[in-house]
C-alpha positions in Angstrom: -0.1 0.0 0.0 1.3 3.3 -0.8 2.4 5.3 2.4 0.7 8.7 2.4 2.9 11.4 4.3 2.2 14.3 6.2 4.4 16.9 4.0 3.2 19.8 6.3 4.4 22.9 5.7 4.8 23.0 1.8 1.6 21.5 1.3 -0.2 23.6 3.7 1.4 27.1 2.0 0.8 25.6 -1.4 -2.9 25.2 -0.3 -3.7 28.0 2.0 -2.0 30.4 -1.1 -4.8 29.7 -3.2 -7.5 29.4 -0.3 -6.8 33.2 0.5 -8.0 33.9 -3.1 -5.9 35.8 -6.0 -2.8 33.6 -5.9 -4.3 31.7 -9.1 -5.8 33.2 -11.5 -5.7 30.9 -14.4 -8.8 31.2 -16.9 -11.5 28.6 -17.5 -14.3 28.4 -19.6 -18.0 27.5 -18.7 -21.1 27.3 -20.9 -22.4 30.8 -21.4 -21.0 34.3 -21.5 -21.6 35.0 -17.3 -19.8 38.0 -17.4 -21.6 39.3 -19.8 -24.7 38.4 -17.6 -26.6 37.1 -21.1 -27.1 33.4 -19.5 -27.8 32.1 -16.0 -26.0 29.9 -13.7 -27.0 27.1 -13.0 -26.8 25.6 -9.9 -27.8 22.3 -8.1 -27.7 21.4 -4.4 -27.5 18.2 -3.0 -28.5 17.4 0.7 -31.6 19.8 1.4 -31.6 20.2 5.3 -31.1 23.7 6.5 -27.3 23.7 5.6 -28.2 23.2 1.9 -30.9 25.4 1.7 -29.0 28.1 3.5 -26.4 27.8 0.9 -28.6 28.1 -1.9 -29.8 31.5 -0.3 -26.1 32.8 -0.1 -25.6 32.0 -3.5 -28.7 34.1 -4.6 -27.8 36.8 -2.8 -24.5 37.1 -4.3 -26.9 39.4 -6.8 -25.4 37.2 -9.9 -27.7 35.5 -12.6 -28.4 32.8 -10.9 -30.8 29.8 -11.2 -32.0 26.4 -9.1 -32.4 23.9 -11.6 -32.3 20.7 -9.4 -32.2 19.6 -5.8 -31.1 16.2 -4.9 -31.9 14.7 -1.4 -32.7 10.8 0.3 -35.9 11.8 1.6 -38.8 13.3 0.0 -39.6 15.4 2.5 -36.7 17.0 3.3 -36.7 18.2 -0.2 -39.9 19.5 -0.4 -39.4 21.3 2.5 -36.3 23.1 1.4 -38.1 23.8 -2.2 -40.8 25.5 -0.4 -38.6 28.0 1.7 -36.5 28.5 -1.5 -39.3 29.0 -3.8 -41.2 31.5 -1.7 -38.1 33.3 -0.8 -36.9 33.8 -4.8 -39.7 32.8 -6.6 -40.4 31.5 -10.2 -37.8 34.1 -11.7 -34.5 32.2 -10.0 -36.1 28.6 -8.9 -36.5 26.8 -12.0 -36.7 22.9 -10.8 -39.2 21.0 -12.6 -40.7 17.8 -10.6 -38.3 15.4 -12.6 -35.7 17.0 -11.5 -36.5 16.7 -7.7 -34.4 13.9 -6.8 -35.1 11.6 -4.4 -32.8 8.6 -3.2 -29.4 7.5 -2.9 -28.4 8.0 -6.7 -30.3 11.3 -7.6 -27.1 13.7 -6.8 -25.8 12.2 -10.4 -28.5 13.5 -12.5 -28.6 17.1 -10.2 -24.9 17.7 -10.8 -25.0 16.7 -14.8 -27.9 19.7 -15.3 -25.7 22.3 -13.2 -22.5 24.4 -13.7 -22.1 24.8 -10.1 -23.1 22.1 -7.2 -23.9 22.9 -3.6 -22.7 19.9 -1.8 -24.2 19.6 1.8 -25.2 16.5 2.7 -24.0 14.2 5.5 -20.0 14.2 5.6 -20.2 10.3 5.2 -21.8 11.3 1.4 -19.0 13.7 0.3 -16.1 11.3 -1.0 -19.1 10.4 -3.7 -20.1 13.4 -4.1 -17.5 15.3 -4.5 -15.7 12.8 -6.8 -18.7 12.8 -9.2 -19.0 16.4 -9.5 -15.2 16.6 -10.2 -15.8 14.3 -12.9 -18.3 16.2 -14.7 -16.3 19.1 -14.4 -18.0 21.6 -11.7 -17.5 24.0 -10.1 -18.0 23.2 -6.4 -19.3 24.7 -3.1 -18.9 21.6 -0.4 -19.5 22.0 3.4 -17.0 20.6 6.0 -16.2 18.3 6.9 -15.3 16.4 3.9 -15.4 12.6 5.1 -15.8 10.7 8.1 -12.8 8.0 7.5 -9.3 7.7 5.7 -10.4 5.6 3.1 -12.5 8.5 2.3 -10.0 11.3 3.0 -8.1 9.7 0.4 -10.9 9.7 -2.0 -10.9 13.6 -1.4 -7.5 14.3 -1.8 -7.5 12.4 -5.0 -10.6 14.2 -6.4 -9.0 17.4 -5.3 -6.0 17.1 -7.4 -7.9 16.5 -10.3 -10.1 19.5 -9.5 -7.0 21.2 -9.6 -5.6 20.0 -12.9 -8.9 21.2 -14.3 -9.2 24.6 -12.9 -12.3 23.5 -10.9 -13.1 26.5 -8.2 -13.8 24.4 -5.0 -14.8 26.6 -1.9 -15.3 24.3 1.3 -17.2 25.6 4.3 -14.5 26.1 6.9 -15.7 29.8 6.8 -13.2 31.2 8.9 -10.6 31.3 6.0 -13.2 33.9 4.8 -13.7 35.8 7.9 -12.3 39.1 8.1 -10.6 38.7 11.9 -9.2 35.8 11.2 -7.1 36.4 8.0 -6.1 40.0 9.5 -5.1 38.0 12.8 -3.5 35.0 11.1 -2.0 37.4 8.8 0.1 39.1 11.3 0.8 35.7 13.3 2.7 34.5 10.2 4.4 38.4 9.4 5.8 37.0 13.3 4.2 39.6 15.5 4.0 37.3 18.1 6.8 35.3 17.5 6.9 31.4 16.8 4.0 29.8 17.9 5.0 27.3 21.0 1.5 26.6 21.8 -2.0 27.2 21.7 -5.8 25.6 22.6 -8.8 25.3 20.3 -12.4 24.5 21.8 -15.6 23.9 20.7 -17.6 23.2 24.3 -21.1 23.4 24.1 -24.5 22.0 25.0 -24.9 19.5 22.0 -27.3 19.0 18.8 -30.7 17.9 18.0 -31.7 14.4 18.8 -34.3 12.9 16.3 -36.5 9.9 17.8 -36.8 6.3 16.1 -40.5 6.2 14.2 -42.5 3.5 13.5 -41.9 1.1 10.7 -38.3 2.9 9.9 -35.3 0.5 9.1 -32.4 0.9 10.7 -30.7 2.7 7.7 -33.2 5.3 7.7 -33.2 6.0 11.2 -29.5 6.5 11.3 -29.5 8.5 8.4 -32.5 11.1 10.0 -30.5 10.7 13.3 -27.1 11.3 11.5 -25.3 13.2 13.7 -25.0 10.0 16.2 -23.2 8.0 13.8 -19.6 8.1 12.7 -20.0 6.9 9.2 -22.9 9.7 8.8 -21.0 12.5 10.9 -17.5 11.4 12.2 -18.4 12.5 15.8 -18.6 15.9 16.7 -15.0 16.5 17.1 -14.9 16.2 13.2 -18.3 17.7 12.4 -18.1 21.0 14.3 -14.3 21.0 15.8 -13.2 20.8 12.3 -13.4 24.6 12.4 -11.3 25.1 15.4 -8.7 22.6 14.6 -8.5 23.8 11.1 -7.9 27.4 12.7 -4.8 25.9 14.7 -3.2 24.3 11.2 -3.6 27.4 9.7 -1.6 29.0 12.5 1.4 26.2 12.6 1.4 26.7 8.8 0.8 22.5 8.7 -0.3 19.5 10.3 0.4 17.4 13.3 2.6 14.4 13.4 0.6 12.7 16.1 -2.1 12.6 18.5 -3.1 11.5 21.9 -6.2 11.8 24.1 -9.0 11.0 26.3 -12.7 11.2 25.6 -15.8 9.0 26.3 -19.8 9.1 27.2 -20.2 10.9 30.4 -23.7 12.9 30.2 -25.0 11.6 26.6 -25.3 8.2 26.9 -29.1 7.1 25.4 -30.4 5.0 23.1 -31.1 7.9 20.2 -27.2 9.2 21.2 -26.1 6.3 18.5 -21.9 5.2 19.1 -20.6 9.1 19.5 -18.8 10.3 22.6 -19.8 13.5 24.2 -16.3 14.8 25.1 -13.0 14.7 23.6 -9.6 16.5 24.9 -6.4 15.8 22.8 -3.4 17.2 22.4 -2.3 17.3 18.9 2.1 17.6 18.5 3.0 19.3 15.6 6.7 18.6 13.1 8.6 21.3 15.2 7.0 19.5 18.6 4.1 22.4 19.4 1.6 21.0 21.2 -2.2 22.2 20.6 -4.8 21.4 23.6 -7.8 20.5 21.7 -11.1 20.3 23.6 -14.7 19.6 22.4 -17.6 18.7 24.9 -21.4 18.3 24.4 -22.4 19.2 28.2 -25.6 20.4 28.6 -25.7 22.9 31.3 -22.0 23.4 31.4 -19.9 26.8 30.2 -19.9 26.9 26.9 -16.4 28.0 25.0 -16.0 27.9 21.4 -12.3 30.1 20.8 -9.0 29.5 19.8 -5.6 30.8 21.9 -2.2 30.8 20.9 1.1 31.9 22.6 4.2 32.5 20.6 7.9 33.6 21.6 7.0 37.3 21.6 3.0 37.3 22.8 -0.2 35.6 22.4 -3.3 36.0 20.0 -7.2 35.3 20.8 -10.0 34.7 18.1 -13.4 33.7 18.1 -16.3 33.3 15.3 -17.8 36.4 16.9 -15.1 38.6 14.7 -12.7 39.0 17.7 -9.2 39.2 16.5 -6.1 40.4 19.4 -2.8 40.1 19.7 -0.7 41.3 22.9 2.6 40.7 24.5 3.6 39.5 27.7 3.1 42.6 29.3 -0.6 43.6 28.1 0.1 45.4 25.7 -2.2 45.3 22.5 -0.2 44.7 19.4 -3.6 44.5 17.3 -7.0 44.7 17.9 -9.5 43.6 15.4 -12.6 46.3 14.3 -15.4 43.6 14.4 -18.3 46.5 13.6 -19.9 45.6 10.4 -17.7 42.9 9.1 -19.1 40.5 6.8 -20.9 37.5 7.1 -18.3 34.6 6.2 -20.7 32.4 5.1 -21.9 35.1 2.4 -18.5 35.7 1.8 -17.7 32.2 0.6 -20.2 32.3 -1.7 -19.7 36.0 -2.7 -15.9 35.1 -4.0 -16.9 32.1 -5.4 -19.4 33.3 -8.0 -17.6 36.5 -8.5 -14.7 34.0 -9.9 -16.9 32.1 -11.7 -18.8 35.0 -13.4 -15.2 36.8 -14.5 -13.9 33.1 -15.6 -11.2 32.7 -12.8 -9.9 30.0 -11.3 -9.1 30.9 -7.8 -9.9 28.5 -5.3 -8.6 25.1 -4.5 -9.5 24.6 -0.6 -10.3 20.8 -0.9 -7.0 19.3 -0.2 -6.7 21.7 3.2 -10.1 20.8 4.2 -9.5 17.1 3.2 -6.3 17.6 5.7 -8.2 19.7 8.6 -10.6 17.3 8.6 -7.8 14.3 8.9 -6.4 16.2 11.7 -9.8 15.6 13.5 -10.0 11.8 12.7 -6.9 11.4 13.9 -8.0 13.2 17.4 -10.9 10.8 17.4 -8.9 8.0 16.5 -6.8 8.8 20.0 -9.3 9.3 22.1 -11.3 6.1 20.6 -8.2 3.8 21.5 -6.6 5.4 24.3 -3.2 5.5 22.6 -0.8 7.9 20.8 -1.5 8.0 17.0 0.9 9.2 14.4 -0.6 11.0 10.9 0.6 8.1 8.8 -0.9 5.4 10.5 -4.3 7.6 10.6 -4.1 8.5 6.8 -3.4 5.4 5.5 -5.8 3.3 7.8 -8.0 0.5 5.3 -11.1 0.8 8.4 -13.8 2.1 6.3 -17.2 3.1 8.1 -19.5 2.8 5.4 -22.2 0.5 4.8 -21.7 -2.0 2.2 -24.6 -0.6 0.3 -27.0 2.2 0.0 -30.4 0.9 0.3 -32.9 1.5 2.5 -33.4 -2.1 3.2 -29.4 -2.6 3.9 -27.6 -2.5 7.4 -24.9 0.0 8.7 -21.9 -1.5 10.1 -22.9 -0.7 13.6 -26.6 -1.5 15.0 -28.5 -1.5 17.8 -28.2 -4.4 20.5 -31.5 -6.2 22.1 -32.0 -3.2 24.0 -31.8 -1.0 21.6 -28.0 0.3 22.2 -25.0 0.6 20.0 -21.5 -0.1 20.6 -19.1 2.5 21.0 -15.3 2.6 21.1 -13.2 1.9 24.5 -10.1 3.1 25.1 -7.7 0.4 25.3 -9.7 -1.8 23.3 -10.9 -0.2 20.2 -8.8 -0.8 17.1 -8.3 2.3 14.8 -6.1 1.7 12.5 
């Protein structure tokens, strides 16, 4: 088997240069004279939940001549709800989705992608390698939500497709929106310019009360139940260290200009232990070690009623940094003197900026964005952390990314069985540190 190495700093710098936009302005051609406004940009949404619906809104809010022409989702009710919301807001001039392009089931994404110029991929993360590969194969421009996979097998597929997308000059924007948020951009640029010296430590957090639970309904197959309650199953979600905390972990990689070489940590199920809570942990605490020996503390938990914290802090040889999604960006020295304080007033919504920049490039015929490689490696970093907490062992990057353990079901059908199923009492097996095999 081919071993995939970390190649950290070189690969990160190559990718982040593209992420920031403007570093690569190679022209490409799409059907239609978009710059002249003569033809509409046709979009399709794959995954019609709240995030997919919101991404369609944001595409329309860019102000370009855009039409929604296809929708695909495993569930008809979710597709119908999404269509009603979008149509109510934007009407028949922008929403041009005939009944035959409301595609329900596991395979409808292929036809939806075929109908579009730009594809929005917003399914549960386990499906994203399939959908991204197909969008690249059909040579579409792509917006894909994070994280981009739930196991190393999927990560390697995304990395391979990302290389093809680069060769074909397909713009790919991924929903790690802090890369499009001004306080992060401005603060991290200053860190990279040496404002607080060399980074020697850091802490990243996503601690909150957790998310929704969808109870099992009469008549559901096991496949339907897990897909409806997708957040609690690793083949679909990746655990919350991947589905949510990937944002903060990605910031650590961004600040460090690389990816960790190993991880160790602890985690478990302390509060969230019900039948509807599937197999995921409710807390993870990980130490990520980078190539230069820097250790970043990573923490995420879902404890209702406990103190919430979602932010990132770093220590350098000359000072410290602090950032959060609320448009805070702050640098100071160790005497408390301010080195930089970001003015967050009237800062743009980064979820909107992602689409503004993507569609602006498409309209101009520019190739500017290649987010998939970094998104795959930051997702892989979160999986490295999950492997450490599930196993209770020190796991190296190379061990994790070359794992052949696939979480995906052998086939996707309503009568098919996922690999993890409940016992006679309705509970799911979960990882036991010291016993669970992860690589």
